[in-house]
C-alpha positions as CSV (number, residue, x, y, z in Angstrom):
1,M,1.4,-33.8,-11.9
2,W,-1.0,-30.9,-12.5
3,Y,-4.4,-30.7,-10.9
4,V,-7.4,-31.2,-13.1
5,G,-8.7,-27.9,-14.4
6,V,-5.4,-26.0,-14.3
7,N,-4.5,-24.4,-17.6
8,V,-1.0,-25.9,-17.9
9,D,0.0,-23.8,-20.9
10,A,-1.0,-20.6,-19.2
11,M,0.8,-21.6,-16.0
12,E,4.0,-22.6,-17.8
13,A,4.0,-19.3,-19.7
14,V,4.0,-17.4,-16.5
15,L,6.7,-19.5,-14.9
16,D,9.2,-19.5,-17.8
17,S,10.7,-16.1,-16.9
18,L,10.9,-16.6,-13.1
19,D,13.6,-17.8,-10.8
20,S,13.1,-20.9,-8.6
21,E,11.7,-19.0,-5.6
22,S,9.5,-16.8,-7.8
23,V,8.3,-19.9,-9.6
24,L,7.2,-21.6,-6.3
25,G,5.6,-18.3,-5.2
26,E,3.7,-17.9,-8.5
27,I,2.6,-21.6,-8.4
28,H,1.0,-21.1,-4.9
29,L,-0.5,-17.8,-6.0
30,Q,-2.1,-19.4,-9.0
31,L,-3.4,-22.4,-6.9
32,A,-5.0,-19.9,-4.6
33,K,-6.7,-18.2,-7.6
34,Y,-7.9,-21.6,-8.9
35,H,-9.5,-22.3,-5.6
36,E,-11.3,-18.9,-5.9
37,L,-12.5,-19.9,-9.4
38,G,-13.8,-23.2,-8.1
39,R,-11.5,-25.4,-10.1
40,F,-10.8,-27.8,-7.2
41,N,-14.3,-27.8,-5.6
42,T,-16.2,-31.0,-5.3
43,D,-19.3,-29.2,-4.1
44,S,-20.7,-25.7,-4.0
45,E,-18.4,-24.6,-1.2
46,M,-15.0,-23.1,-1.8
47,D,-12.1,-24.5,0.4
48,K,-11.2,-21.1,1.9
49,D,-8.6,-22.6,4.2
50,S,-6.7,-24.1,1.3
51,A,-6.9,-20.9,-0.7
52,L,-5.5,-18.9,2.2
53,F,-2.8,-21.5,2.8
54,H,-1.6,-21.2,-0.8
55,L,-1.7,-17.4,-0.6
56,A,0.3,-17.4,2.6
57,V,2.9,-19.7,1.2
58,A,3.2,-17.5,-1.9
59,A,3.7,-14.5,0.4
60,Q,6.4,-16.4,2.4
61,L,8.1,-16.9,-1.0
62,N,8.1,-13.2,-1.5
63,N,5.3,-12.9,-4.0
64,A,4.3,-9.2,-4.1
65,E,0.7,-9.8,-5.2
66,A,0.2,-12.4,-2.5
67,I,1.6,-10.2,0.2
68,K,-0.6,-7.2,-0.8
69,S,-3.7,-9.4,-1.1
70,L,-3.1,-10.9,2.4
71,A,-2.7,-7.4,3.8
72,Q,-6.1,-6.4,2.3
73,I,-7.8,-9.5,3.5
74,Y,-6.7,-9.2,7.1
75,L,-7.4,-5.4,7.1
76,Q,-11.0,-6.0,5.9
77,K,-10.3,-4.5,2.4
78,E,-11.3,-5.7,-1.0
79,N,-8.7,-7.8,-2.9
80,D,-8.5,-9.2,-6.4
81,V,-7.0,-12.6,-5.6
82,L,-9.5,-14.0,-3.1
83,P,-12.4,-11.6,-3.2
84,S,-14.8,-14.1,-1.5
85,V,-12.5,-14.7,1.4
86,T,-13.0,-12.8,4.7
87,V,-11.5,-13.1,8.1
88,A,-12.7,-12.0,11.5
89,D,-12.2,-8.3,12.4
90,T,-9.9,-8.8,15.4
91,D,-6.8,-7.0,16.8
92,E,-4.7,-10.1,15.9
93,N,-5.8,-10.0,12.3
94,T,-5.3,-6.3,12.1
95,N,-1.8,-6.7,13.4
96,K,-1.2,-9.5,10.8
97,G,-2.6,-7.3,8.0
98,L,-0.4,-4.4,9.0
99,D,2.7,-6.6,8.9
100,Y,1.8,-7.7,5.4
101,M,1.0,-4.1,4.4
102,M,4.4,-2.9,5.5
103,Q,6.0,-5.7,3.6
104,S,4.1,-4.7,0.5
105,A,5.1,-1.1,1.1
106,Q,8.8,-2.1,1.4
107,K,8.5,-4.0,-1.9
108,G,7.5,-0.7,-3.6
109,D,3.7,-0.8,-3.8
110,R,2.7,2.8,-3.8
111,A,-0.9,2.2,-2.6
112,S,0.5,0.3,0.4
113,Q,3.0,3.1,1.1
114,V,0.2,5.7,1.1
115,F,-2.0,3.4,3.3
116,M,0.8,3.1,5.9
117,A,1.6,6.9,5.7
118,Q,-2.0,7.8,6.4
119,A,-2.3,5.2,9.2
120,F,0.7,6.5,11.0
121,E,-0.4,10.1,10.4
122,T,-3.9,9.6,11.8
123,G,-3.2,6.8,14.3
124,L,-6.3,5.0,12.9
125,G,-6.3,1.2,12.2
126,L,-2.9,0.6,13.7
127,G,-3.9,-2.4,15.8
128,T,-2.2,-3.1,19.1
129,K,1.5,-3.2,17.9
130,H,1.8,0.3,16.5
131,S,0.7,3.9,17.5
132,Q,0.5,7.3,15.8
133,D,4.0,8.2,14.7
134,W,4.7,11.1,12.3
135,K,8.3,10.1,11.7
136,E,7.0,6.8,10.3
137,A,4.3,8.7,8.3
138,V,7.0,10.9,6.8
139,M,9.0,7.8,5.9
140,Y,6.1,6.2,4.1
141,Y,5.0,9.5,2.3
142,E,8.6,9.9,1.1
143,M,8.6,6.3,0.0
144,A,5.4,6.8,-2.0
145,L,6.7,10.0,-3.6
146,N,9.8,8.2,-4.7
147,S,8.0,5.0,-5.7
148,L,8.6,3.5,-9.1
149,S,5.0,2.4,-9.1
150,G,3.9,6.0,-9.0
151,S,4.5,8.6,-11.7
152,G,3.2,12.0,-10.6
153,S,0.0,11.7,-12.5
154,T,-1.7,8.6,-11.0
155,S,-4.0,5.8,-11.9
156,A,-7.6,5.6,-10.7
157,G,-7.8,5.5,-6.9
158,D,-4.2,6.6,-6.4
159,E,-3.3,9.8,-4.6
160,P,-1.5,12.4,-6.9
161,D,1.9,13.6,-5.9
162,Y,0.8,17.1,-5.0
163,K,-1.6,15.7,-2.3
164,L,1.1,13.5,-0.8
165,T,3.6,16.3,-0.9
166,A,1.1,18.7,0.8
167,A,0.3,16.0,3.5
168,L,4.1,15.7,4.1
169,A,4.3,19.5,4.4
170,N,1.5,19.6,6.9
171,L,3.3,17.2,9.2
172,F,6.5,19.3,9.2
173,H,4.4,22.5,9.6
174,K,2.6,21.2,12.7
175,G,5.2,18.9,14.2
176,G,4.2,16.3,16.8
177,F,4.0,12.6,17.5
178,G,7.8,12.2,17.4
179,L,8.4,14.7,14.5
180,D,10.1,18.0,15.1
181,K,8.3,21.1,13.7
182,D,10.2,22.4,10.7
183,P,8.6,25.5,9.0
184,S,11.4,25.8,6.4
185,Q,10.9,22.2,5.3
186,A,7.2,22.7,5.3
187,G,7.4,25.8,3.2
188,D,9.6,24.1,0.6
189,L,7.2,21.2,0.5
190,Y,4.1,23.3,0.2
191,N,5.8,25.2,-2.7
192,E,6.7,21.9,-4.4
193,A,3.1,20.7,-3.9
194,A,1.9,24.0,-5.5
195,E,4.1,23.5,-8.5
196,S,3.0,19.9,-8.9
197,A,-0.6,21.0,-8.7
198,M,-0.1,23.6,-11.3
199,A,1.4,21.0,-13.7
200,E,-1.8,19.0,-13.2
201,F,-4.0,22.2,-13.9
202,K,-5.2,22.4,-10.3
203,G,-5.0,26.1,-10.1
204,S,-7.1,26.7,-6.9
205,L,-5.1,24.0,-5.0
206,A,-1.9,25.5,-6.3
207,T,-2.9,28.9,-4.9
208,K,-3.8,27.4,-1.6
209,Y,-0.4,25.6,-1.3
210,F,1.6,28.7,-2.3
211,E,-0.2,30.6,0.5
212,L,0.5,27.8,3.0
213,A,4.2,28.0,1.9
214,E,4.3,31.7,2.7
215,V,2.7,31.1,6.1
216,A,5.2,28.4,6.9
217,W,8.2,30.4,5.8
218,S,7.0,33.4,7.9
219,E,7.2,31.2,11.0
220,M,10.9,30.5,10.5
221,D,12.1,33.3,12.7
222,E,9.5,32.9,15.4
């Protein structure tokens, strides 16, 4: 039996193409959204606990949108599913948010991959369970560069490939935090970043990256 206020036709259209687990995940995601829209409210207050419950169940059922939204909520970032829901800014919630963000990255979300790469690169916002780790940063940068949700030229708010490649080059150029310095790899990556920047008509950046490639390659025999 459907709740009053739920658009049955719209819900069924979404569910028709999904398998059983995906169907359950999508149902709980839509229920969370309906709470946000006030469809189940008997007064002026939204039932945030119920909304979060349905979102968490959707995430447990491997719904990508729910996983990413929970990551954003627990990491104090804006999200599109439950924009009015906030949680306390605590180490426990940060740890929980990072767990969700890593799940989102593993599911192929480029923005989540970039977030984790930058977090492991800088050591910022890693809660109490993780610490600065450039091997992890490399893994997530490479994941983002190979992501099917990225395409070289990027959507609004996304990092272009040449910036990600240059960031990766910088890690190999410097070395540290568990990552061995590799001037040869750094030079190759800077050169790749330069060519990518040229393709995007970023001439000054391309020149900078070509120069950094030469610097890195010159250190190979040191």
